[in-house]
N, C-alpha and C positions, 0 to 999 in steps of 0.2 A: 609783860610789858602793857602799858595802856596807851591808847590812841584817842586824839581829840579831833573831831571834824567840825569846823565852823563854816556854815553856808550863808552867804548873803541873799537877801530877798530878791535883789535886782538881778542876780545871776540866773534865777529860775532853774536851779540844779537840785535833783533829788538823788540821794544815795541809798542803795538797798543791799544789805548783807544777809545772804540766806544760805542754808544747807545746800550742798551739791546733791543733785538727783541721785538716789539709790545709796546714799551714805548713812550710816547709822549715826544717831546724835550723841555720840560718845564725847563730844567737845560742844561747849556752850559759850554764849556771849554774856558777859557780866556788865550791866549798866547800873552803877551804884550797888544796890543789894539786890537787884533783880536779875535773874538768870533766864535766858531764852535762846531759841534757836534762830531767831530772826531780828534784824535791827533796820528800821527805816528811819532816814533823816531827811527832812523836808526843808525847803528854803527858809532861812531865817533861824534855824536851829543851831545850837552848839552842843555837841554830845561828846563825852568821854566814856570810853568802853575799853574792856579787855577780854581775853579769851581764857578759857579754863584749861587749855592744852598748849603745848609749846609748838605745835605744828599745825596751826589753824588752816594752812593753805590745802591741807588734805581733805578738809571738811567743808570749807565755805568758799563761795564765789561772791563777787561784788559787782553790782550794776550801778553806773553813774550816767544819768540821763539829764541833757540839757535841752530845754524847749525854747526854740527861737521863732518868733512871730514876725514874719515879713509882710503880713497882710494889713494889720491894724497900725503898725508903727515901722520905724526905720530898721533895717537889718544890720547887725554888727559884722560887716564884711571884713575880710582880712584873715590873718593866720588865726588857726583854731588851736587853743591850748588845752592841756591836760590838767584840769582843774576839779576839785581843789587839791592843794598839796598835802603831803603827810599822810597819805592813805596807806593802810596796812598792806603788806605783800601778799595779796591773793589774786587768784585768777580773776580778771576784771574785764568788763566790757564797758566802753565809753559810747554813748549813743547821743547823736545830735539830731533832733527832730526839728526840721525847718519847714514852717508853713509859708507857702508863697502862692501867688496868683498865677494861673495858667497864662495870663497875658504877659507875664515876665518870665525870663529863664534864669536858672541858677547854674553856676559853673563851679565844679570842684576841681581845683588845680593842685597836682601832686608834686611835691618836691622829689628830687632825684633820691634814690635810684628808681622812681616811678613804680608802676604796678603791673602785675601779670595776672590775667584771669585764669581761674582753675575751675574744674568741673565740680557739681555738687558732691560732697562726701570726700573730696580730695583735701589733704592737709598740707599746709605751708611748712617748708623746712624749719623755719624759726618759730613756727606756731603763732606768728602775728599775721592776722588777716583782717581785711576790710570787707564789709557787706554793704551794698548800696541798693536801697529801694526807692522807686519814684512814686510819688503821691500825687494822683490827679483826682481832684475832688475826693470821692470816698474810695476810689480804686487804688490798690497798691500793686506795683509791678517790681519784681526783683531784677534789677539791672545785671547783677552778678556778684560773685565772690572773688576777691583779688588777694594776691600776695605781694610782698615787696619784691623789689628787683625785676622790673619787667620794662615794657615800652609804652604802657598806657599812661599818658601824661595829663590828659584832661577828660572830664566827662561833663557834658552840658545837658541839663535836664529841663523839662517842661513842668512847671509847677513845683510842689514842695518835694523834699528828699529826707529820707531817714538814713543817716550815715552811722555805721557801727564800726568800732575798732576794738578787736579782741587781742588782749595781751595776757601772756602767761604770768604767773606770780613772780618769776625771776627775770622777767624781761627788763633791760636797762633803758628802754625807750622812754624819753622824757617829752617828746613832741608828737603832735598828731600826724605830721607829714603832709598836710593839705591846708588850703585856705578856701574860702567861699567868697565868690564875686557875683555881682548882679549884671545880667545881660538881658538883651532884648529877647522876645519870644523867638524860639527856634522852629516853631510850627511843626514839630515832630516829637516823637516820644523822647528821644535822646540822640546825642552825638558823642561818639566815643573816638578820641583822638590817640593815635599810636605814632611814636617816632622811632623809626629803624634806621640806625646810622650805619652799621657795617653788615657783614653777612649774619643773618639771624633769622629765627623763625618765631612766629607767634600764633597762638591758638585762641580763637574768640568764639563766643556763643550768643545766640540771640537772647533777649530778655526772657525770664521765666524758664529757661532751659533747665531740665528736659521737658518741662511742661510747655503749653502753647503760647505762642506770641500773641499779643492782644489783637483782637479783631479789627481789621481795617486800619491798622496802625502803620506808621512809617518811621524807620530809624536809620541812622547813617554811621559808618565807620569811616574816619579820615586817616589816611596812612601818609606820613611825611617821610619820603625816601629820597636820598641824594640822587641827582640826575644821572650820575655815572654808575648807578647799581640797577639790577633788574629784579622785578618782583613778580611772583606767580601766586595764583589763588587756587586753593583746592578745597572743595566741599567734601568732607569726610562723613558727616551724618546729617540727614534732613528728613523731614516728612511734610507732607502737604495737608492742608484742611479741605473741607468740602466747601467750595465757593457757591454762592448764588449769583453774586455780581463781582465784577472785576476779575482780575487773575493774579495770583500770587507770583512775584518775580523779583529779580535783582537788577539794579541798574548801576552802570559804571560811568564815572567821569574820568576818562583816560587822557594822559598827555599826548598831544599831537593828534588826537582823533578829530575827524571832521564830522562825526555823527553822534556827539555826545547829547544825551546820555545813550550809551549802548546798553540795550536790554537783553537779559538771558533768563531762560528758565532755570530753575534750581537743578534740573536734571541734565542741563547742557555742561559741556567742558567749559570751564571758566577761563578768563583771559590769563595769559602767562607772558613772560618776557617783557614786563611793563617797565618802561624806562622813566623812573621818576615817581613823584607823588600822585596819588589818585584817590577817588572816593568810591565807597561801595554802599548802597543803600537796599534795604529789605522792605518791601511793600506787601502788606497783607491784603485781605479781601473781605467782602461781606459773607459770612459763613452761614451755612444751612442751621437754622434754629434747632431742628430735630436731630441732626447728626453733624455737629460742627467740625469734628476732626481736630487735628493739631498741626499747626505750622511751627517748625522749629529747625534750627540750623547750627551746626558746628563746623567751622571751617578753619583753614590754616593759610597764612601768608608767609611765603618763603622769599627771602631777599638774598641774592647772590651777586658776585662780581661777573661781569660779562665774560663769556667763555672765549678762550683764544680762538676756537674754531666755530664760533656761534654763526658765522656766515657760510660755513661749509655744509653743503647738503649732499645727501646720498640718494641716488635714484633707486627706487624699488619697483620694478616692472612686474606686476602680477597680471598684466592683460592677457597673457597666454595661459594662465593657470586656470584650473577649473576646480570649484568646490574646495577652496583652500583658505585658511585664515593663518595670519602671522601676527603673533603678539609679542611686542617688546616690553619687558617689565623689569622691576627690580628683583634682585636675588631673594629667593624664598617665596615669591608669589605663587598662588594666592593664599596659601595656608598661614603665611606669617605677615602680620601687619607691621610695617617699619615704624619705629619710634619717631614721634615728631621732632625729636632732638637730632635725629640721623641727618647727615648730609643729603641733600636732595639731588637726585638725578632725573632729569626731564627729558622726554622725548616729544619733539615738536613736529607736526605735520604742515604747520604754516607758522609765521612768526608770533602769532597771538594764541595758537592752539597747542598747548603743551600739557603733559600729564605724566604722571609716574608710570602709567600704563597705557600703551597705545596698540590698538588692534587694526590690522590692515586686511582687507578682504581681497579675494581674487577678482579679476576682471577690471583692474584699475591700475593706474601708475601713480606713485607717491614720490614726493620729494621731501625727505625727513632731515631733521638736524637734532643735535643733542645739547642739552644744557647740564653738563656733568663733568666734573673735574676728573673723575675715575670711571672710565667706561667699563672696567672690569667688574663693576658692581651691577651691571645690567645683563639680562639674559633674553634669549628668544625662545619661545615655544610656538610650534606651528602644527597645524592639523589639516589633513587632507582626506577626503572621502572618496571611495571608489566603490561603485555599485554596478550591478549588472541588470540591465533593463530588457535587452533582446539576447536571449540565450544563444541563439544562432551566431550572433556577432560576438558575444562575450567569450565563447569557447575558441574562437580563432585569434584572440588578441592576447599578448603578453605585456604586462605593465612592469615598468621599472620603478622600484621603490627606492628612489634616490633623492637626496636632499638637493633641492634647486641651487644653482650657483648664485641666484639673486640673493639668497640668504647666507650663504658662506662667504660672499664678498663683503658683507657688512662687518664693521669693526666690533661687533658684538658676538660674544660666545653663544653658540647654540646649545641650549639646555636639553630640549626634547623635540623631536619630530614624530608625530602620531599619524599612522594611517589607519583609517576605519574602513574595513573591507565588508561590504554587504553582499551576501549571496542569496539568490532566490531559492525556492524549494527545489530539492533533487539536484542541486548544483553545489559543489564544494570548492574549496580554495586550496591551491597548491603554491607553496613558497619554495623557491629553488635559489641556490647560490652556486652556480656552475663552477666558478674557479676558485673562489675563496673557501667555499664550504663553510658550515657553521659548526661551532664548538659549544656543547651544552655546559653551562656554569654549574659545577657540582663542587662539593667541599674538596675532593680529591684532585680536582682539575679546574682551577679558578681562571677566569678571564682576566687578562692583564692588558687588554687593548684600550684604545682611547674612546671606545664607544661599545654599546652592547644593544641587542634587540630583546624586548620583553614582549612575549606573545601570549595573548589571552583569547580563548575561544569562548563566545558567550551566546547564551539564548536568553529569552525573557525570563526563563525560570532558574537556570544554573549558569555558573561561570567556571570555566576550566582554565587554570593558569598553566599553560603548556611548558613554560620555563623561561629562563634567560639564556641568550645565546650571543656569542660573539664571532667575528670572522676568524678563519685559520683553524678550522676543525675537520670533521670527517662527515658531517650531515650534509648530503646534497639536496634532499628534498623532504618537505613536510607537507603532507596532505591532511586537511582538517575539514570537519563539518561546521556548519552554522556560521555565524558572523565572527569576524576576527578583528582584533585590534593589536596593531604592531607599534610598539613604542621604541624609537631609538633615542637612547640617552647617552650623552657625552660625558667623558671624564677628563679634565684637564685640557690643555691647549692642543694636543696632538691631533684632534680630529680634523683641523684644518688642513693637514698635510694628507691624511688618510682618506679624506672625503672623496678624493678623485678615484679611488680604487674600489668604490662600492659596486657590488654586483647582485644585490638581492632583487629578485624578480617574482611576479605573482601572476597567476592565471586562474581562470575558473575551469574546473574539470568535472566530469561525471561523478555521480554519487559513489561514496566508498562506504564499506560496511562498518569499519571501525571509526570510533571517535576521532582517532589521530593515527597516522601511519608516517614512520621515519624511513627513509632510505639512506642507509649509512655506507660509505665507501672509505675505510679508514686509511690512514697512512701506514704502510707495512712496518714501519720502524716505531710507531707509537702505540702506547696504550691507551684505549678509548674507554671512558666511563660514560654510561647512559642510565638515566633514571626516569622513573615514572613522572608524569606531569602532576601538578598541584602539590609538589613537594614543599614542605614536609607534612602537609595537612592531609594527604591521602587522596587516592582516586575517588571521585564520586560514585555512588552505587551504580552497578550494571554498566560501567563504562568499559570498553575494550580498546587496548592500545597495541599497536604492532610496530616491529622494527624489522626491516629487510637488510641484512648485512651482506655486502658483496666481498667474496673471498677471491683474491687473485689466483689464476690457474697454477702458478708454480709455488704456492704457499698454502699453509694450513693455518686456520684460526683456532685460538684457544679461547673457549667461553667459560666464564665463571660468574657466580653470584656473590654479592658482598655479604649475605647472611644465609643461615641454613634453612629458615622457614619463612613464609610470607608474613607471619606475625599478626593474623587476624582470625576472627571467629565470625562466621557467617549466621545472620539471623534468617535471611531468605536466599535461596539459590546457592551456588558454588562459585568459589574463585578458582581460576586455573592459570597455569603457566604451561604454554605449549612451545616446543622446539622442533623444527623440521627442516632438514636440508632440501634445497631445491634441485633434486635429482630423481630419476626414475627409480621407483621402488624403495625410496628412503622411508625408514620407520620414523614415526612421530612420537616424541616424548612428551608425556602429559604428566603434570603434577597438580594435585589439589591443595587447597589451603590447609588441610590437616595432615599433609605429607611433607617429607624433606624435599628441599629443592634439589635439582640434579647437581651432581659433583662436576667440577671443572672437566671439560671434555674437549676433544679436537673435532673441528668441523672442516671437511675437505672440500665442500662446495658452498655456494651462496645458501644462506639459511634464513629462516624466519624465527623470531621470538615474539610470542603474543602473550599479553597479560590481560586477563578478563576479571572484573570484579563482581562480587556479589553485593548483597546489602549487609554490611557489617553490623555486628552488635555495637552498642554504645561504647565509647572510648577506645575503639580499635580502628585503625586506619591502614589501608593497603599502600605501602611505599616500598618500592622495589628498585635495586640498583644492580646492575651487572657490568662486567668489563669484557673487553675483547683485545687479544694481542695476536700477533702474527709470527710465524717462523717459515723458513724455507723447508720445502718437502725433502725429506731424507729417503734415498732409495735403498732398499733392503739388500744386504750382502748376499743373501740366498737367492734372491732374484736375479742378481748379476751372474752368479755362478751357474744358475739354471739356463740363463740365456746363452752364456759361452758354451756350456756343454751341449745344448741343442744345436747350436751352429756347428760344433765339431762333429756331431753325428750326421748332419745333413751333408757336410763336406765329404765325410767317408762314404756315405751312400752315393754321392754323385761320382766320386772316383771309381767306385766299383762298377757302376752303370757304364761309364765310358770305356773301362777295359774290357768288359764283357762284349760291348757293341763292336769294339775294334777287332776283338778275337773272332766273332761271328762273321764279320765282313770277309775276313781272310779265308775262312773255311766253308763258306756256303755260297753257292751261285744264286743270283736273283730269282725271285718267285714270279711266276707269270700268271696273270689273271686273264679270264676270257669274259668279254663284255658283249652285251646285246648290241649288235650294230645298229639297230633301229632307234636307239635312245639318244636324245639331245645331250651332248656333253659341254655345251657352252656355259661359261661361268655366269651365275645369276647377275642380272643387272648390266651385262656387258654385251649388249646386242650389237650385231654387226661386226664382231671381232674378226670373224673369218669371212673371207670374200666369196667362197663357194657356198652353194646350198647345203642344207642339212643332209640331203641324201647323197649328194655328190661328194661331200667332204668326209673323208675317213679319219679325221683326226680324233673322232670319239673313241677309237679302239685303244684300250690300255695295254701297254706291253708288260707291265710289272706292277706288283703290289708292294706297298712299303714294308720294310722289315719288321715294323712293329707288329705285323699280323702274327708273327710266330716268335717275338722276342720273349714273351712270357714263358713259352714252352721250352726255350733253350735254357732259361734259369732253372726250370723245374727239373729237366732231365739230368740225372747225376752222371751218366756215362757220356754225355755230350752228343749222342746221336740223336737225329731229328727225324721224326715221323709225322710230317704235317697232316692236318685234317683236309680232307677233299669234300668240297660243297658241290652240289649239282647245279648246273645252270638251269634256270627256269625261263622259258621264252617270254618275251613281253609282247602282249597282244593289244595293249591300250593305244590311244592316239598320241602322236608326237606334237607337243606344244612348242611355242616359239622360245621359251626360256627352259634351261635345263634344271633339274631338280638339284637341291643342295645335297652334297655327299653326306651319307649317314655317319654317325659316330661308330667308332670301333668298339666292339663288345668283346671283352675278355670274360670267359667263364671259366674260372679256376677249378671248380669242383664238378663240372658236368662234362661228360664224355660225349662227343658227337660222332655218330657213325657216318660213313661216306653217303649213305642214302637219306640222311636226315636233313630237312629243309628247316632253317631258322630265320623267319622274317625279322629284320632289324627295324628299329624305330626311325622315322624320317622327321625331319625338322622343317621341311618346306611343304608347300601345298601340293606339289607334284609327287605323287606316291609311286614313283618308279621302283621296280624291285630289282635289287642287285644280288648276285651269287658269286662267290669267290672260290677259287680252286688253289690250295697250297701245293705247288708243284714239287714233285720229288726230283732228286738230283739227276736221275737219268733222263729226264724229259727236257732238260734245259735247252739243248741245241735245237731239238725239233720245234719247240715252241717259239724259240727266237727266230727261226727262219719263217715260220708261219706269220708272226707278227710283221716282220720286215716286209714280206710279200702283201699283206693286207694294207700296209701304210705306205704303198709306193707313191700315192699322190700327196702325201703330207710333207711339207717342207722340213719340219723338224719334229722327230718322234719324241713322245713322252719318255721313251727309254733312254734316249741320248740326254734329255734334261736331267733325268735321275742320275745317270752316271756323271755328268758334269757337276751336279750338286755334291755327289760323293767325293769327287776330286777336291772341290772346294773345302769340304770338311777335313 
């Protein structure tokens, strides 16, 4: 097919057809008998041409440029048409180059559906785009690139303009979509007007973005918004130049403000909750010639309906908190940047200061409100620091690691609460959960609570991930060295109810030898799994971890490991597993990394498990898991039988002794002992028991000696006759004290025969070493001895013999 393009001289239009960059010239342009790769048609020419291929759109592009001079002659204001007609279907660009004086302004007015600014490199959905450059004298400034279907309705420019419309080869567009009008000077680089009718969002950029805004220039954005809507401004990306004079800033003309224009720095939180239309201006400065820097800005304007509870404020009292921050943010912050097309949730600390992210600091009281239809899209992240300054004071204080009620009372879900615990040298940190206890999150025993704790021990050189824990387990206490970070993370909405039962506490304790020590007091009915920290990446080199497991007194613990070996090879040092019961004389079980781990075993007392790492060779890590179960102690049947048999034997011996004793009493008269009359017989410690003096009181004369003196001999003699031993009395020549000596213990000598003339001193247990000798009386001497004793004891109210007889009657 052939094409004919006829250009009038008065139109001042030039058409240029050329190959697309990077395409091989396998298709050519034929003009009469001449074949080439380019064709230029100037004003006043009439050219007929054709292509040597059937798909020229794959190889060629076309440019149509119209020059308009508004300086030397009148401007052709009004609608701009796509001229000339009958152009081939190629990717084409229409360019309108309008020359104008800086004393007058030009206005580009776009027909609906208006325009939307895009970032450089971004592509429009229908591949139809507008590019606008402002020309001031010899300088050219790129106002921006725009797609159709937006809110930009007009752009006013100072001086000339170069307007470009890019159309794909198959675009059905037949009109330019804008017109040009003449306006008075606007005294600034440009004015961009946007009309936002309903809930919407628009993104705009400063001229030349991402390059620098012209030095000491001024531009304005005008936003036309219904008075019943609310607008908020957010600066997403900006940079500042190096100013020698003036200051880069933004100025707002806000409805109802008594201080217009309101001036803000680009680093400030920008106005929000604006009721109705407003203007925003960007002002540059005089830049440093040696190091000018770049002033640029990308921002967003969000228009929303007024919220139902926009006047409802929430009191956040952090005046009594210390070293704490509370950040209210959108879900996924800070790693995820929300799309600009997403619905906006704003947090406001006053009617005009709102943002997607709001940080509150301790020591102040805030009244906040929300501009958000769905509060479930917001989250709270809080952080609190606890450090020890005075060791003497720190070691006496217990800190409760609880989420303050001022946070849980907000209608926003808590995402994470972080405690950063800083301990000085030689002081460690102890975490306890007295009532709930902690459960370690392991594959075999997963946490299913509404929140969990992630505990990390950190130094400037290394970081040890102790593990993830949740309430309702068996770990009562964790002691750790170095600084600790505890992160409480919530899951679902259940934390609001469970937050009232938190019992995690922290204190500073003296130095411990291990990197981490766990105290475990398991539920006797549960199976407890415990694993080394830093799972599954392995313990750091030379780190030692210990577990102290409490075993109830009436139960036995069963300890086992989840694998047979440690699974590492050491480059330096040795790795060990040590097991030892906490009882006197208990043996310690030790295994190296090259040995099999202990088989499952019973532990009858509290016990320790220690894991110490070496420096492993590459690609091997020490990860160890063990489990503990409990069972009631079983009493051995043999032990029961032995106890019963022993009790029976003792009962038999007792009955035999009783029978022999009664038989002896019937067949034998009482034995008489002779005692030194000069010895004190008062009971030790009972001074003043007798009213008479020691020498006048004859109560110290013993009338009889206990039957046990001869009881052993009765059992030994097979014929039943008794031949008692006779001891010789030895006079006492020592002084008489005020207290009597303690009676000596009886001594039975089974294998030694005593002659009547042999003296045997007996051991004394008191300090008064008085000497006693006893005579075992024969049966024929009974009456004489009794008469003698009665005579000697005439002054005694009750003789010891009578007491003895009364005792026998009682038996």
